[in-house]
N, C-alpha and C positions, 0 to 999 in steps of 0.2 A: 503493499500500499504506500502510495506516495506521501511523503511528509508535507505538512502545511509549511508555508513560508511566511516568516514574519519580516516586514520591512521596517527598519528604523530610519526615520527622516530627521535630519539634524542641520538646521541653518547655521552657518558659521560666519561670524564677522569680528575680526580681530581677536581671536581666541587662542593664539599660539601657545600660551602658557597653561591651557586647560585640556588641549586635545589628546595628549598621550595619556593622561590620567583618566579622561573620559572614555577613551578607547579601551583601556585595560578594564575599567569597571563594567562597561556595557558588554564587552566580549566575555568576561568572566561569568556574566549572568546568562548570556545566550548559549554559550558553548555546551553546557551540560544538558540543555533542554532537548526535548524530543522533536523539535522543529528545526527546519533549515532557516537560514536568515541572510539578510543583506543589510548593510549599513550605508545609507545614502547621505553623504555630507555635501551640502550645498554651500560653496564658497561665494558669499554675497559681496564680491569686490573688496575683500579684506586688504588692508593697507600694511599689515605686518607680515610675518613669516608663516601665516596659517596654511597657505597652500603648500609650501614647502614641506611642512610637517605632515599634511594630509597625503602628499605624494609619496613620502617616505613610508607611511603606514600602508598605503595601497599597494606598494611595491612588494610588501611581505604578506599581505593578506588580500586575496582576490575577491573576498566577500565584501570588500569595501568599494563602494562606487563614489565617484566624485563628479559633481556638476559644478563647473567653474563658470560663473557669470562673467559677462564682458565688463560689467561695472556693477555698482551698488544699486540694486532694484528694491531693497527693503525686505524686512523680516517676513511679511505675509507672502510676498512673491517667491521668496526662497522656499517657504513651506509648500507653496503651490507647485513649484517645479519639482520638488521631491515627490510629492503625491502624484504628479503627472507621470513620473518615470518609475514609480515603485511597482513591483509585480507581485508583492506579497498578497496572501489571503487576508491579512490585516496590516494596517500601517499605524505605527506608534511614532507620534511627533514629540520630540525631546530636544531641548536646547543643550548646547555643549558647554554651558558655563557651570555645570555641576550644582547649581542652586536647586534644581529639580532632581532628586536622587535617582539614578538608574535603577536602583533596587525595586522601585515601585513598579517597573515593567512586569514583574512577576504577578503582582496584584491585578494589573490591567489584563494580562493574559487569562488569568483565572476567571475573571468576570466575563471576558469574551467566550471562554469555553462553557460558561453557564448559559450562553445564548444572547448576551448583550451585544448590540451592534455599535453602539458608542459608549466608550467608558472614559468618563471625564475625571482627571486627576485634580482634586480640590485641595487647596492649601489650607490646612488646619491651623498653621501658624507660619509666620514668616519673619526673617531677620534682615530686612532691608533698610532699617532706620525709621524713626518715628514718622518723618515727613512722607516717605514712600509708603509705608504701611497705611497711614491715615488717608493719603490721597487714593490709595487703591480701594479702600472701604467706600469712601465717598463716590469714587468712580462707578463702582458696581451698583451702589444704592441709587445713584442718579440715572443710570442707564435703564435699570429695571423699572424705574418709576415712569419712563416714557416710552420704552420699547414695546412693539406689538408682540414680539416673541421673546419672552423673558430668557435671560441667560443664567446659568448657575454662578452664584457669587463666589469670588476667589478662585475662579477657574481660568487659567491662562490658555496657552495652546497645547499644553501637555495633555495628550489623550491618545486613545486607541480608537481607530476607525476600521470597521469591517470593510471588505472589498466592495460590497454593494453601496456602501456610503461613499467610498472613494470614487466609484464610477459615476455616482450622481454629482458629486462635487466637481468632477472634471468636466461635466457638461455646463456648469455655471461659468460664464465668461465675463463676470464683472471685473472692471479694472480697479475700482477702489474697493479692495476686499477686506472684509471683516470676517475671518474664519470662525471666530468664536460665535458670532451671530449665525453664520451659514450652517455650522454643524448643529445648532439648535433647530434652526428653520427646516432642515430636511427631515426631522423627525426620526423615526426608527426607535428601537428599544434602547433606552439610554439609562445609565446608572453613574454613580460616583464613587470614587476611591479617595479616601482622605490620606494626606501625608503632611509632614513637617518640612517646610522649605528651608533650605540651608542658606547660610551667609555666602556671598561670592568671595572666593579666596584670591582670585587673580582677575586683573583687568577691570574695565568699566562696564556698566550696564549699557545694553543696546537699546534700552528704552528710557531715555531722559524724559523730562516733562514735556518737551516739545513733541516728541514722538507719541507720548501718551495723549496729548491733546489732539493730535492728527487722528490717532485711532478712535478717540471718542467721536470726532466728526464723522468719520466713516460709519460708525455705529449709528449715530443719530440720523444721518441723512439717507443711510441705506435701509434702516429697519425702524424708523420712527416717523410719524407724521406731525411731530411736535412743531417744527419750523413753520409748516403750512398752517397749522392750527394757531400758532403764535401770531402769524400775519393776519389771520382772520379775526383773532380776538382783539388785536391792537387796532384794526380798521374799525371794528364795531365801537371800541372805547372812543376813538377819535370822533367818530360820527356822532355819538352820544354827547360828547363835550361840545362839539360844534353846534349841535341842535340846541343845547341849553343855553349856549352864548347868543344864539340868534333870538331865541325866545326872550332872554333878558334884554337884549338890545331893542327888540320891538316894544316890550312893555315899558322900557324907559323912555322911549320915543313917544308913545301914546300918553304917558304921564307927564310929558314935557320936562323930564329930568335931562340934565347935561351929563353925558357919558363920555369920558375921554376915550376917543377911538384909537388913538395911536398905539398905546400900550397894549390894548386888547388884540389889535391886529398883529402886533409883533409876537405876542405870546402864541396866538393861534398859528401864525405862519411858522414860528420855530417848532412847535409841536408837530405840524404837518410835514416840515422838512425832515425832522428826525424820524417820524414814522415812515416816510417815504424812502428814506435812506436805508432804514432797517429792512423793509419789504424788498427792496431792490437787492440788497445783500443776500437775502435768502433765496431770491429768484436766481441771481447770478451763480450762487453756489450749485444749485440744481442744473442750471444751463451748462455750467462748467463741467460738471459730471456727465452730462449728456454728450457734450462735445468730445470729451476724452473717450467715451464709450464708442461714438460713431467713427472716430479716427481709426479704430480697430488695429492700432499698433500691437505688436506682441507684448504680452505682459512681462516678459523677461527675455533676455538674449543670452544663450549659452556659448561661451567661447570655446569650451573644450569638454569632452566627456572622457572619464578614465574608468576602466574596468567594466564598461557596459557592453554586454554581448547579446542583449535581448531587446527587442523593440518594447516601447511602453505598452503596458497591458491595457486593453480596451475593457 
């Protein structure tokens, strides 16, 4: 009977100090198992020696595959490329910074064998510092307050996806991808495995506050109607205020009262401009995303493939 194949997809950006240890721990977990495996490293335009380390590892282990991007396309695109080229019966997405312990792989596989098709790894605790921890809590609380499809709180991209889920995700061609939302949106039988997130031992986080904000924008504009609702609510509010001001002005004129017109006009005009600019900003965000989508440029460009001997699985 043919063994099941497990694919590990690992985005890499400036992780030269973590890769050897990451490989040793992942390999030590996978080797004794009853499954075949492949480890797909996606080099997302690293500026350090990450690619050289990966090439050295791939030379000694042919179960290592390397997708080398032509430049940095971002974490979500790196994961997407790994999923596009993985041939496993399931795919496990795992960052190479070792904050998400590779040992949790065993728990993910156990739940998969129980019949779950999406197994999310939930952070029971984390050691990223007060600001990072608090911002993460607020981030998930805010998103779930506005999203149509709720996402599990404290769940990043560390998860296992069954082959049928991967095949569905490969058909989704969104350019501004938010994979945490997409894996919830596709449905299927899902569960959670909890773990304690470790402190980063080497290097800097690939998700500074600027990228977290960008990720939040992708989530809001891709999975929420809040911006459109906000524009509608503000329009109604402004109309109500304008209506009240008009009534006040008419009554004042009928009663013969002198109403200073200049200040009220300035206030109304200022409110109108602010509202107009906000609505235009929301519209431009959607138009920009539509423009990016219809351009239909490739989501990523691969400069080189190492140790790939099979075509991507359909």
